[in-house]
Short mmCIF file of the C-alpha atoms (twelve columns), coordinates in Angstrom:
data_MODEL
# 
_entry.id   MODEL 
# 
loop_
_atom_site.group_PDB 
_atom_site.id 
_atom_site.type_symbol 
_atom_site.label_atom_id 
_atom_site.label_alt_id 
_atom_site.label_comp_id 
_atom_site.label_asym_id 
_atom_site.label_seq_id 
_atom_site.Cartn_x 
_atom_site.Cartn_y 
_atom_site.Cartn_z 
_atom_site.pdbx_PDB_model_num 
ATOM 1   C CA . MET A 1   0.000   0.000  0.000   1 
ATOM 2   C CA . SER A 2   1.294   3.448  -0.916  1 
ATOM 3   C CA . PHE A 3   2.065   6.041  1.765   1 
ATOM 4   C CA . LEU A 4   -0.466  8.355  0.105   1 
ATOM 5   C CA . ALA A 5   -3.028  7.228  -2.470  1 
ATOM 6   C CA . THR A 6   -6.075  8.767  -4.081  1 
ATOM 7   C CA . GLN A 7   -8.712  6.801  -5.979  1 
ATOM 8   C CA . ALA A 8   -10.765 8.560  -8.664  1 
ATOM 9   C CA . LEU A 9   -10.431 11.808 -6.721  1 
ATOM 10  C CA . THR A 10  -12.699 14.468 -8.223  1 
ATOM 11  C CA . ARG A 11  -13.656 18.036 -7.437  1 
ATOM 12  C CA . ARG A 12  -16.322 19.996 -9.244  1 
ATOM 13  C CA . PHE A 13  -17.082 23.685 -8.820  1 
ATOM 14  C CA . GLY A 14  -20.501 24.098 -10.397 1 
ATOM 15  C CA . GLY A 15  -20.082 23.082 -14.025 1 
ATOM 16  C CA . LEU A 16  -16.277 23.131 -13.834 1 
ATOM 17  C CA . THR A 17  -14.403 19.911 -13.076 1 
ATOM 18  C CA . ALA A 18  -11.148 21.107 -11.512 1 
ATOM 19  C CA . VAL A 19  -9.833  17.612 -10.717 1 
ATOM 20  C CA . ASP A 20  -11.160 14.667 -12.701 1 
ATOM 21  C CA . GLN A 21  -10.916 11.105 -11.301 1 
ATOM 22  C CA . VAL A 22  -7.259  11.348 -10.323 1 
ATOM 23  C CA . ASP A 23  -5.388  8.257  -9.118  1 
ATOM 24  C CA . PHE A 24  -2.245  9.502  -7.408  1 
ATOM 25  C CA . ARG A 25  0.413   7.540  -5.508  1 
ATOM 26  C CA . LEU A 26  3.200   8.816  -3.299  1 
ATOM 27  C CA . GLU A 27  5.788   6.652  -1.554  1 
ATOM 28  C CA . PRO A 28  7.454   7.433  1.790   1 
ATOM 29  C CA . GLY A 29  10.657  9.447  1.568   1 
ATOM 30  C CA . GLU A 30  9.915   10.850 -1.895  1 
ATOM 31  C CA . ILE A 31  10.369  14.397 -3.058  1 
ATOM 32  C CA . ARG A 32  7.553   14.622 -5.612  1 
ATOM 33  C CA . ALA A 33  6.818   17.695 -7.719  1 
ATOM 34  C CA . VAL A 34  3.408   18.410 -9.220  1 
ATOM 35  C CA . ILE A 35  3.584   20.718 -12.226 1 
ATOM 36  C CA . GLY A 36  1.270   21.944 -14.938 1 
ATOM 37  C CA . PRO A 37  -0.141  25.112 -16.495 1 
ATOM 38  C CA . ASN A 38  -2.326  27.501 -14.497 1 
ATOM 39  C CA . GLY A 39  -5.734  25.954 -13.928 1 
ATOM 40  C CA . ALA A 40  -4.436  22.396 -14.318 1 
ATOM 41  C CA . GLY A 41  -5.839  21.362 -10.905 1 
ATOM 42  C CA . LYS A 42  -2.606  21.181 -8.903  1 
ATOM 43  C CA . THR A 43  -3.629  23.279 -5.916  1 
ATOM 44  C CA . THR A 44  -7.130  21.776 -5.844  1 
ATOM 45  C CA . LEU A 45  -5.613  18.281 -5.728  1 
ATOM 46  C CA . VAL A 46  -3.320  19.021 -2.793  1 
ATOM 47  C CA . SER A 47  -6.065  21.022 -1.059  1 
ATOM 48  C CA . MET A 48  -8.212  17.877 -1.090  1 
ATOM 49  C CA . ILE A 49  -5.298  15.837 0.257   1 
ATOM 50  C CA . CYS A 50  -4.835  18.345 3.087   1 
ATOM 51  C CA . GLY A 51  -8.570  18.673 3.814   1 
ATOM 52  C CA . ARG A 52  -8.952  22.320 2.820   1 
ATOM 53  C CA . VAL A 53  -11.304 21.342 -0.018  1 
ATOM 54  C CA . ALA A 54  -13.796 18.458 0.167   1 
ATOM 55  C CA . PRO A 55  -13.802 16.058 -2.804  1 
ATOM 56  C CA . SER A 56  -16.933 15.720 -4.931  1 
ATOM 57  C CA . ALA A 57  -16.079 12.029 -5.389  1 
ATOM 58  C CA . GLY A 58  -13.258 9.572  -4.753  1 
ATOM 59  C CA . ARG A 59  -11.179 8.543  -1.756  1 
ATOM 60  C CA . ILE A 60  -7.896  9.429  -0.054  1 
ATOM 61  C CA . GLN A 61  -5.731  7.036  1.957   1 
ATOM 62  C CA . PHE A 62  -2.756  8.152  4.031   1 
ATOM 63  C CA . ASP A 63  -0.375  6.038  6.063   1 
ATOM 64  C CA . GLY A 64  -2.735  3.065  6.031   1 
ATOM 65  C CA . ALA A 65  -5.959  4.919  6.896   1 
ATOM 66  C CA . ASP A 66  -8.882  6.358  4.935   1 
ATOM 67  C CA . ILE A 67  -8.795  10.108 5.592   1 
ATOM 68  C CA . THR A 68  -11.371 11.203 2.990   1 
ATOM 69  C CA . ALA A 69  -13.810 12.580 5.573   1 
ATOM 70  C CA . LEU A 70  -11.326 13.862 8.148   1 
ATOM 71  C CA . PRO A 71  -11.197 17.613 8.893   1 
ATOM 72  C CA . PRO A 72  -7.882  19.440 8.315   1 
ATOM 73  C CA . TRP A 73  -6.848  19.465 11.990  1 
ATOM 74  C CA . GLN A 74  -7.120  15.694 12.211  1 
ATOM 75  C CA . ARG A 75  -4.960  15.369 9.109   1 
ATOM 76  C CA . VAL A 76  -2.383  17.645 10.750  1 
ATOM 77  C CA . ALA A 77  -2.493  15.337 13.782  1 
ATOM 78  C CA . ARG A 78  -1.742  12.413 11.453  1 
ATOM 79  C CA . GLY A 79  1.229   14.265 9.966   1 
ATOM 80  C CA . ILE A 80  -0.021  16.125 6.858   1 
ATOM 81  C CA . VAL A 81  1.231   19.717 6.949   1 
ATOM 82  C CA . TYR A 82  0.547   22.344 4.270   1 
ATOM 83  C CA . THR A 83  2.332   25.632 3.591   1 
ATOM 84  C CA . PHE A 84  0.296   28.201 1.714   1 
ATOM 85  C CA . GLN A 85  1.128   29.774 -1.644  1 
ATOM 86  C CA . ILE A 86  0.630   33.185 -0.005  1 
ATOM 87  C CA . THR A 87  2.772   33.551 3.102   1 
ATOM 88  C CA . SER A 88  0.669   33.012 6.231   1 
ATOM 89  C CA . VAL A 89  2.462   34.155 9.393   1 
ATOM 90  C CA . PHE A 90  1.377   36.243 12.381  1 
ATOM 91  C CA . ARG A 91  3.068   39.486 11.458  1 
ATOM 92  C CA . ASN A 92  2.836   41.138 14.881  1 
ATOM 93  C CA . LEU A 93  4.346   38.165 16.718  1 
ATOM 94  C CA . SER A 94  8.017   37.322 17.019  1 
ATOM 95  C CA . CYS A 95  9.561   34.473 15.071  1 
ATOM 96  C CA . PHE A 96  9.725   32.460 18.286  1 
ATOM 97  C CA . ASP A 97  6.053   33.025 19.090  1 
ATOM 98  C CA . ASN A 98  4.956   32.153 15.547  1 
ATOM 99  C CA . VAL A 99  6.704   28.793 15.754  1 
ATOM 100 C CA . ALA A 100 5.624   28.263 19.378  1 
ATOM 101 C CA . LEU A 101 1.965   28.519 18.344  1 
ATOM 102 C CA . ALA A 102 2.507   25.740 15.827  1 
ATOM 103 C CA . ALA A 103 4.519   23.633 18.246  1 
ATOM 104 C CA . GLN A 104 1.901   24.012 20.976  1 
ATOM 105 C CA . ARG A 105 -0.751  22.965 18.486  1 
ATOM 106 C CA . ALA A 106 1.258   19.825 17.758  1 
ATOM 107 C CA . VAL A 107 1.663   18.772 21.390  1 
ATOM 108 C CA . THR A 108 -1.979  19.420 22.331  1 
ATOM 109 C CA . LEU A 109 -3.726  17.848 19.311  1 
ATOM 110 C CA . GLY A 110 -6.140  15.178 20.487  1 
ATOM 111 C CA . LYS A 111 -5.585  15.984 24.175  1 
ATOM 112 C CA . ALA A 112 -7.896  17.504 26.745  1 
ATOM 113 C CA . PRO A 113 -7.812  21.332 27.031  1 
ATOM 114 C CA . TRP A 114 -6.394  21.089 30.542  1 
ATOM 115 C CA . HIS A 115 -3.540  18.838 29.471  1 
ATOM 116 C CA . PRO A 116 -0.306  20.508 30.678  1 
ATOM 117 C CA . VAL A 117 2.225   21.645 28.088  1 
ATOM 118 C CA . ASP A 118 5.850   20.715 28.685  1 
ATOM 119 C CA . GLN A 119 7.373   24.174 28.330  1 
ATOM 120 C CA . HIS A 120 10.934  22.863 28.125  1 
ATOM 121 C CA . ALA A 121 10.011  20.498 25.277  1 
ATOM 122 C CA . LEU A 122 8.064   23.298 23.572  1 
ATOM 123 C CA . THR A 123 11.006  25.711 23.757  1 
ATOM 124 C CA . SER A 124 13.362  23.025 22.468  1 
ATOM 125 C CA . THR A 125 11.078  22.233 19.525  1 
ATOM 126 C CA . VAL A 126 10.837  25.918 18.581  1 
ATOM 127 C CA . ALA A 127 14.595  26.441 18.858  1 
ATOM 128 C CA . GLN A 128 15.311  23.401 16.675  1 
ATOM 129 C CA . ALA A 129 12.832  24.511 14.000  1 
ATOM 130 C CA . LEU A 130 14.231  28.050 13.872  1 
ATOM 131 C CA . GLU A 131 17.803  26.761 13.740  1 
ATOM 132 C CA . ARG A 132 16.941  24.414 10.900  1 
ATOM 133 C CA . VAL A 133 15.812  27.346 8.720   1 
ATOM 134 C CA . GLU A 134 18.665  29.540 10.049  1 
ATOM 135 C CA . LEU A 135 16.390  32.039 11.779  1 
ATOM 136 C CA . HIS A 136 17.530  31.231 15.329  1 
ATOM 137 C CA . GLU A 137 19.404  34.524 15.594  1 
ATOM 138 C CA . ARG A 138 16.174  36.406 14.774  1 
ATOM 139 C CA . SER A 139 14.051  34.596 17.343  1 
ATOM 140 C CA . ASP A 140 12.823  37.843 18.945  1 
ATOM 141 C CA . THR A 141 12.289  39.698 15.651  1 
ATOM 142 C CA . PRO A 142 8.653   40.437 14.705  1 
ATOM 143 C CA . ALA A 143 7.625   38.551 11.579  1 
ATOM 144 C CA . SER A 144 6.649   41.860 9.964   1 
ATOM 145 C CA . ALA A 145 10.285  43.003 10.166  1 
ATOM 146 C CA . LEU A 146 11.573  40.039 8.177   1 
ATOM 147 C CA . PRO A 147 12.231  40.285 4.447   1 
ATOM 148 C CA . TYR A 148 9.802   38.282 2.336   1 
ATOM 149 C CA . GLY A 149 12.176  35.369 1.822   1 
ATOM 150 C CA . HIS A 150 12.696  35.000 5.553   1 
ATOM 151 C CA . GLN A 151 8.940   35.085 6.143   1 
ATOM 152 C CA . ARG A 152 8.695   32.079 3.809   1 
ATOM 153 C CA . LEU A 153 11.368  30.339 5.867   1 
ATOM 154 C CA . LEU A 154 9.501   31.192 9.060   1 
ATOM 155 C CA . GLU A 155 6.423   29.497 7.663   1 
ATOM 156 C CA . VAL A 156 8.523   26.401 6.942   1 
ATOM 157 C CA . ALA A 157 9.795   26.487 10.547  1 
ATOM 158 C CA . MET A 158 6.179   26.578 11.747  1 
ATOM 159 C CA . SER A 159 5.492   23.540 9.574   1 
ATOM 160 C CA . LEU A 160 8.519   21.676 10.936  1 
ATOM 161 C CA . ALA A 161 7.318   22.315 14.497  1 
ATOM 162 C CA . LEU A 162 4.231   20.277 13.617  1 
ATOM 163 C CA . LYS A 163 6.553   17.298 12.932  1 
ATOM 164 C CA . PRO A 164 5.180   16.438 9.479   1 
ATOM 165 C CA . LYS A 165 5.229   13.016 7.890   1 
ATOM 166 C CA . LEU A 166 4.078   14.662 4.652   1 
ATOM 167 C CA . LEU A 167 5.037   18.293 3.988   1 
ATOM 168 C CA . VAL A 168 3.128   19.979 1.169   1 
ATOM 169 C CA . LEU A 169 4.842   23.074 -0.241  1 
ATOM 170 C CA . ASP A 170 2.706   25.241 -2.530  1 
ATOM 171 C CA . GLU A 171 4.868   27.540 -4.699  1 
ATOM 172 C CA . PRO A 172 7.493   27.900 -1.946  1 
ATOM 173 C CA . THR A 173 10.077  29.784 -4.055  1 
ATOM 174 C CA . GLN A 174 7.661   32.416 -5.341  1 
ATOM 175 C CA . GLY A 175 9.166   35.853 -4.723  1 
ATOM 176 C CA . LEU A 176 12.556  34.537 -3.584  1 
ATOM 177 C CA . SER A 177 15.889  35.735 -4.943  1 
ATOM 178 C CA . GLU A 178 18.272  33.308 -6.661  1 
ATOM 179 C CA . ALA A 179 20.405  33.061 -3.516  1 
ATOM 180 C CA . GLU A 180 17.323  32.436 -1.371  1 
ATOM 181 C CA . ILE A 181 16.131  29.756 -3.809  1 
ATOM 182 C CA . ALA A 182 19.491  27.968 -3.592  1 
ATOM 183 C CA . ASN A 183 19.320  27.991 0.207   1 
ATOM 184 C CA . PHE A 184 15.712  26.828 0.109   1 
ATOM 185 C CA . CYS A 185 16.580  23.853 -2.118  1 
ATOM 186 C CA . LYS A 186 19.301  22.862 0.351   1 
ATOM 187 C CA . LEU A 187 16.765  23.077 3.189   1 
ATOM 188 C CA . VAL A 188 14.201  20.920 1.365   1 
ATOM 189 C CA . ARG A 189 16.788  18.201 0.793   1 
ATOM 190 C CA . GLU A 190 17.595  18.256 4.513   1 
ATOM 191 C CA . ILE A 191 13.900  18.074 5.483   1 
ATOM 192 C CA . ALA A 192 13.430  15.115 3.140   1 
ATOM 193 C CA . ALA A 193 15.582  13.019 5.464   1 
ATOM 194 C CA . ASP A 194 12.663  13.034 7.918   1 
ATOM 195 C CA . ALA A 195 9.539   13.747 5.847   1 
ATOM 196 C CA . THR A 196 7.982   13.031 2.474   1 
ATOM 197 C CA . ILE A 197 7.773   16.185 0.336   1 
ATOM 198 C CA . LEU A 198 4.994   17.105 -2.092  1 
ATOM 199 C CA . LEU A 199 5.970   20.211 -4.020  1 
ATOM 200 C CA . ILE A 200 3.874   22.413 -6.309  1 
ATOM 201 C CA . GLU A 201 6.286   24.617 -8.195  1 
ATOM 202 C CA . HIS A 202 6.460   26.659 -11.403 1 
ATOM 203 C CA . ASN A 203 10.217  27.177 -11.298 1 
ATOM 204 C CA . MET A 204 11.411  24.294 -13.464 1 
ATOM 205 C CA . ASP A 205 15.034  24.661 -12.348 1 
ATOM 206 C CA . VAL A 206 13.869  23.996 -8.772  1 
ATOM 207 C CA . VAL A 207 11.692  21.076 -9.890  1 
ATOM 208 C CA . MET A 208 14.494  19.434 -11.836 1 
ATOM 209 C CA . GLU A 209 16.961  19.921 -8.994  1 
ATOM 210 C CA . LEU A 210 14.767  18.604 -6.185  1 
ATOM 211 C CA . ALA A 211 12.186  16.148 -7.506  1 
ATOM 212 C CA . GLN A 212 12.864  12.439 -7.676  1 
ATOM 213 C CA . ARG A 213 9.621   12.015 -9.604  1 
ATOM 214 C CA . ILE A 214 7.307   14.528 -11.288 1 
ATOM 215 C CA . THR A 215 3.554   14.418 -11.813 1 
ATOM 216 C CA . VAL A 216 2.302   16.599 -14.665 1 
ATOM 217 C CA . MET A 217 -1.326  17.737 -14.553 1 
ATOM 218 C CA . ASN A 218 -3.366  19.250 -17.356 1 
ATOM 219 C CA . ASN A 219 -7.109  19.976 -17.496 1 
ATOM 220 C CA . GLY A 220 -7.682  18.399 -14.081 1 
ATOM 221 C CA . ALA A 221 -6.078  15.053 -14.933 1 
ATOM 222 C CA . ILE A 222 -2.620  13.479 -14.719 1 
ATOM 223 C CA . LEU A 223 -0.950  13.841 -18.098 1 
ATOM 224 C CA . ALA A 224 2.326   12.092 -17.258 1 
ATOM 225 C CA . GLU A 225 4.475   10.851 -14.376 1 
ATOM 226 C CA . GLY A 226 8.138   9.927  -14.260 1 
ATOM 227 C CA . THR A 227 11.657  10.961 -13.409 1 
ATOM 228 C CA . PRO A 228 12.852  14.438 -14.414 1 
ATOM 229 C CA . ALA A 229 14.591  12.915 -17.450 1 
ATOM 230 C CA . GLU A 230 11.456  11.037 -18.504 1 
ATOM 231 C CA . ILE A 231 9.269   14.109 -18.119 1 
ATOM 232 C CA . THR A 232 11.701  16.310 -20.060 1 
ATOM 233 C CA . ALA A 233 11.693  13.792 -22.910 1 
ATOM 234 C CA . SER A 234 7.897   13.344 -23.032 1 
ATOM 235 C CA . PRO A 235 6.371   14.791 -26.243 1 
ATOM 236 C CA . ALA A 236 2.973   15.176 -24.528 1 
ATOM 237 C CA . VAL A 237 4.507   17.203 -21.710 1 
ATOM 238 C CA . GLN A 238 6.546   19.269 -24.135 1 
ATOM 239 C CA . GLN A 239 3.408   20.187 -26.017 1 
ATOM 240 C CA . ALA A 240 1.171   20.849 -23.015 1 
ATOM 241 C CA . TYR A 241 3.526   22.558 -20.622 1 
ATOM 242 C CA . LEU A 242 7.256   22.850 -21.275 1 
ATOM 243 C CA . GLY A 243 6.764   24.732 -24.514 1 
ATOM 244 C CA . ALA A 244 9.421   23.029 -26.553 1 
# 
């Protein structure tokens, strides 16, 4: 059984079918990229996997369980963590407090409201997450004072504090400089030692550098899947997306 699997997953918005009977498989430890033109259904697909959008039909299995009907917070508790295409941090809070909110959420999921929080463990989790994205020296800095690229990294630190089994990154390099993109790619490879990565990305240099396998979507369906070399050589992909 695959780590993540969808069966005939479909989402309709009125008369528009955004995702059409998609069978998708993801194995543990993979870095998988999902690419395709705008409107191909990429974000809708991962939004259904994460629970942000309910499917019109089909099923989702994750880590041996059917999660089709689970709300987003229960999926987070099972290890599915999503970072948004538009940066979503608490701008008036410090970097430490942003990550602490996520870490506290992780340690209290599924527990009674009066369950005590181990403050030492919480502080350690936050410090480790900030150090991993190299923001530990800006722990007390308000998120609003960070440059955009560092706000993206802060969001990744918040995700890491949730201890993901599956980390979904939606357009993570959007708005980053070339140097920031290089550092981000290094970080993703490090994260992949502990978590499976599902990456939606338009920057093909990033996709080709990071992805072990690529899923290409077009018109709500999977057009092709394969290694970066196989996808680059695919005539169907060339015609639909790569523009060669």
